[in-house]
mmCIF file of the C-alpha atoms, coordinates in Angstrom:
data_MODEL
# 
_entry.id   MODEL 
# 
loop_
_atom_site.group_PDB 
_atom_site.id 
_atom_site.type_symbol 
_atom_site.label_atom_id 
_atom_site.label_alt_id 
_atom_site.label_comp_id 
_atom_site.label_asym_id 
_atom_site.label_entity_id 
_atom_site.label_seq_id 
_atom_site.pdbx_PDB_ins_code 
_atom_site.Cartn_x 
_atom_site.Cartn_y 
_atom_site.Cartn_z 
_atom_site.occupancy 
_atom_site.B_iso_or_equiv 
_atom_site.pdbx_formal_charge 
_atom_site.auth_seq_id 
_atom_site.auth_comp_id 
_atom_site.auth_asym_id 
_atom_site.auth_atom_id 
_atom_site.pdbx_PDB_model_num 
ATOM 1  C CA . MET A 1 1  ? 0.000   0.000  0.000   1.00 0.00 ? 1  MET A CA 1 
ATOM 2  C CA . ILE A 1 2  ? 1.329   3.427  -0.969  1.00 0.00 ? 2  ILE A CA 1 
ATOM 3  C CA . LYS A 1 3  ? 0.926   6.215  1.559   1.00 0.00 ? 3  LYS A CA 1 
ATOM 4  C CA . HIS A 1 4  ? -0.200  9.631  0.435   1.00 0.00 ? 4  HIS A CA 1 
ATOM 5  C CA . ILE A 1 5  ? 2.620   12.122 0.974   1.00 0.00 ? 5  ILE A CA 1 
ATOM 6  C CA . GLN A 1 6  ? 1.442   15.560 2.044   1.00 0.00 ? 6  GLN A CA 1 
ATOM 7  C CA . LYS A 1 7  ? 2.619   18.375 -0.219  1.00 0.00 ? 7  LYS A CA 1 
ATOM 8  C CA . LEU A 1 8  ? 2.170   22.063 0.492   1.00 0.00 ? 8  LEU A CA 1 
ATOM 9  C CA . LYS A 1 9  ? 2.358   24.993 -1.928  1.00 0.00 ? 9  LYS A CA 1 
ATOM 10 C CA . GLY A 1 10 ? 3.560   28.332 -0.652  1.00 0.00 ? 10 GLY A CA 1 
ATOM 11 C CA . THR A 1 11 ? 5.551   31.497 -1.158  1.00 0.00 ? 11 THR A CA 1 
ATOM 12 C CA . VAL A 1 12 ? 9.035   32.182 0.190   1.00 0.00 ? 12 VAL A CA 1 
ATOM 13 C CA . VAL A 1 13 ? 8.825   35.148 2.573   1.00 0.00 ? 13 VAL A CA 1 
ATOM 14 C CA . SER A 1 14 ? 12.376  35.023 3.983   1.00 0.00 ? 14 SER A CA 1 
ATOM 15 C CA . ALA A 1 15 ? 15.630  33.618 2.629   1.00 0.00 ? 15 ALA A CA 1 
ATOM 16 C CA . LYS A 1 16 ? 18.065  35.209 5.077   1.00 0.00 ? 16 LYS A CA 1 
ATOM 17 C CA . MET A 1 17 ? 19.207  32.045 6.872   1.00 0.00 ? 17 MET A CA 1 
ATOM 18 C CA . GLN A 1 18 ? 21.782  29.590 5.579   1.00 0.00 ? 18 GLN A CA 1 
ATOM 19 C CA . LYS A 1 19 ? 20.198  26.513 3.948   1.00 0.00 ? 19 LYS A CA 1 
ATOM 20 C CA . THR A 1 20 ? 16.772  27.507 5.307   1.00 0.00 ? 20 THR A CA 1 
ATOM 21 C CA . VAL A 1 21 ? 13.839  29.442 3.876   1.00 0.00 ? 21 VAL A CA 1 
ATOM 22 C CA . VAL A 1 22 ? 10.591  30.518 5.513   1.00 0.00 ? 22 VAL A CA 1 
ATOM 23 C CA . VAL A 1 23 ? 7.566   29.608 3.401   1.00 0.00 ? 23 VAL A CA 1 
ATOM 24 C CA . GLU A 1 24 ? 4.060   30.977 3.983   1.00 0.00 ? 24 GLU A CA 1 
ATOM 25 C CA . VAL A 1 25 ? 1.219   28.611 3.058   1.00 0.00 ? 25 VAL A CA 1 
ATOM 26 C CA . SER A 1 26 ? -2.281  30.085 2.687   1.00 0.00 ? 26 SER A CA 1 
ATOM 27 C CA . ARG A 1 27 ? -5.547  28.167 2.648   1.00 0.00 ? 27 ARG A CA 1 
ATOM 28 C CA . LEU A 1 28 ? -9.273  28.839 2.872   1.00 0.00 ? 28 LEU A CA 1 
ATOM 29 C CA . LYS A 1 29 ? -11.096 27.957 6.079   1.00 0.00 ? 29 LYS A CA 1 
ATOM 30 C CA . LYS A 1 30 ? -14.842 28.074 6.607   1.00 0.00 ? 30 LYS A CA 1 
ATOM 31 C CA . HIS A 1 31 ? -16.070 30.057 9.601   1.00 0.00 ? 31 HIS A CA 1 
ATOM 32 C CA . PRO A 1 32 ? -18.063 27.713 11.880  1.00 0.00 ? 32 PRO A CA 1 
ATOM 33 C CA . LYS A 1 33 ? -20.894 30.141 12.626  1.00 0.00 ? 33 LYS A CA 1 
ATOM 34 C CA . TYR A 1 34 ? -21.115 32.504 9.653   1.00 0.00 ? 34 TYR A CA 1 
ATOM 35 C CA . HIS A 1 35 ? -20.141 29.970 6.944   1.00 0.00 ? 35 HIS A CA 1 
ATOM 36 C CA . LYS A 1 36 ? -17.941 32.451 5.110   1.00 0.00 ? 36 LYS A CA 1 
ATOM 37 C CA . PHE A 1 37 ? -14.518 31.470 3.865   1.00 0.00 ? 37 PHE A CA 1 
ATOM 38 C CA . MET A 1 38 ? -11.522 33.131 5.480   1.00 0.00 ? 38 MET A CA 1 
ATOM 39 C CA . ARG A 1 39 ? -7.946  33.083 4.255   1.00 0.00 ? 39 ARG A CA 1 
ATOM 40 C CA . VAL A 1 40 ? -5.612  31.749 6.953   1.00 0.00 ? 40 VAL A CA 1 
ATOM 41 C CA . SER A 1 41 ? -1.873  31.314 6.603   1.00 0.00 ? 41 SER A CA 1 
ATOM 42 C CA . LYS A 1 42 ? 0.916   29.506 8.394   1.00 0.00 ? 42 LYS A CA 1 
ATOM 43 C CA . ARG A 1 43 ? 4.689   29.788 8.106   1.00 0.00 ? 43 ARG A CA 1 
ATOM 44 C CA . TYR A 1 44 ? 6.991   26.795 7.795   1.00 0.00 ? 44 TYR A CA 1 
ATOM 45 C CA . LYS A 1 45 ? 10.792  26.631 7.873   1.00 0.00 ? 45 LYS A CA 1 
ATOM 46 C CA . ALA A 1 46 ? 12.097  24.522 5.013   1.00 0.00 ? 46 ALA A CA 1 
ATOM 47 C CA . HIS A 1 47 ? 15.537  23.137 4.183   1.00 0.00 ? 47 HIS A CA 1 
ATOM 48 C CA . ILE A 1 48 ? 17.308  23.840 0.897   1.00 0.00 ? 48 ILE A CA 1 
ATOM 49 C CA . GLU A 1 49 ? 20.793  22.540 0.178   1.00 0.00 ? 49 GLU A CA 1 
ATOM 50 C CA . ASP A 1 50 ? 21.862  25.371 -2.114  1.00 0.00 ? 50 ASP A CA 1 
ATOM 51 C CA . ASN A 1 51 ? 20.714  28.915 -1.443  1.00 0.00 ? 51 ASN A CA 1 
ATOM 52 C CA . SER A 1 52 ? 18.978  29.220 -4.817  1.00 0.00 ? 52 SER A CA 1 
ATOM 53 C CA . LEU A 1 53 ? 15.606  30.538 -3.643  1.00 0.00 ? 53 LEU A CA 1 
ATOM 54 C CA . SER A 1 54 ? 14.762  34.164 -2.984  1.00 0.00 ? 54 SER A CA 1 
ATOM 55 C CA . GLU A 1 55 ? 11.794  36.032 -1.566  1.00 0.00 ? 55 GLU A CA 1 
ATOM 56 C CA . GLY A 1 56 ? 8.624   35.799 -3.645  1.00 0.00 ? 56 GLY A CA 1 
ATOM 57 C CA . ASP A 1 57 ? 9.396   32.410 -5.222  1.00 0.00 ? 57 ASP A CA 1 
ATOM 58 C CA . LYS A 1 58 ? 6.570   29.855 -5.281  1.00 0.00 ? 58 LYS A CA 1 
ATOM 59 C CA . VAL A 1 59 ? 7.676   26.425 -4.004  1.00 0.00 ? 59 VAL A CA 1 
ATOM 60 C CA . ILE A 1 60 ? 6.362   22.972 -3.117  1.00 0.00 ? 60 ILE A CA 1 
ATOM 61 C CA . LEU A 1 61 ? 7.155   21.612 0.361   1.00 0.00 ? 61 LEU A CA 1 
ATOM 62 C CA . MET A 1 62 ? 7.656   17.921 1.154   1.00 0.00 ? 62 MET A CA 1 
ATOM 63 C CA . PRO A 1 63 ? 8.011   16.433 4.648   1.00 0.00 ? 63 PRO A CA 1 
ATOM 64 C CA . ILE A 1 64 ? 11.389  15.099 5.802   1.00 0.00 ? 64 ILE A CA 1 
ATOM 65 C CA . THR A 1 65 ? 12.722  13.665 9.019   1.00 0.00 ? 65 THR A CA 1 
ATOM 66 C CA . ARG A 1 66 ? 13.172  16.303 11.673  1.00 0.00 ? 66 ARG A CA 1 
ATOM 67 C CA . MET A 1 67 ? 16.380  18.311 11.184  1.00 0.00 ? 67 MET A CA 1 
ATOM 68 C CA . SER A 1 68 ? 15.963  20.745 14.071  1.00 0.00 ? 68 SER A CA 1 
ATOM 69 C CA . ARG A 1 69 ? 13.258  22.024 16.393  1.00 0.00 ? 69 ARG A CA 1 
ATOM 70 C CA . ASP A 1 70 ? 11.499  23.876 13.580  1.00 0.00 ? 70 ASP A CA 1 
ATOM 71 C CA . LYS A 1 71 ? 12.700  22.333 10.311  1.00 0.00 ? 71 LYS A CA 1 
ATOM 72 C CA . ARG A 1 72 ? 10.511  19.404 9.214   1.00 0.00 ? 72 ARG A CA 1 
ATOM 73 C CA . TRP A 1 73 ? 10.083  20.329 5.532   1.00 0.00 ? 73 TRP A CA 1 
ATOM 74 C CA . THR A 1 74 ? 12.208  20.626 2.425   1.00 0.00 ? 74 THR A CA 1 
ATOM 75 C CA . ALA A 1 75 ? 11.580  22.896 -0.553  1.00 0.00 ? 75 ALA A CA 1 
ATOM 76 C CA . VAL A 1 76 ? 11.428  20.504 -3.488  1.00 0.00 ? 76 VAL A CA 1 
ATOM 77 C CA . LYS A 1 77 ? 11.025  22.671 -6.564  1.00 0.00 ? 77 LYS A CA 1 
ATOM 78 C CA . GLU A 1 78 ? 10.095  26.123 -7.691  1.00 0.00 ? 78 GLU A CA 1 
ATOM 79 C CA . ILE A 1 79 ? 6.737   26.628 -9.419  1.00 0.00 ? 79 ILE A CA 1 
ATOM 80 C CA . LYS A 1 80 ? 6.867   28.764 -12.537 1.00 0.00 ? 80 LYS A CA 1 
# 
């Protein structure tokens, strides 16, 4: 049986650290009482081996084994 691997799409908001980028992932969430959709976002720290990404790039995140307290994702590829 093949497990479904969770992938996230987001935008790089900070590339100031070495081998790490901060990616903001936005999604729509339905309000429980008013049933309107709200845009909520969360920031993830992702590992990149070469510092090839810059702010504003769209990337896909894939889970990896835990590298540090915050880094549990890797930026796989840039979306054009």
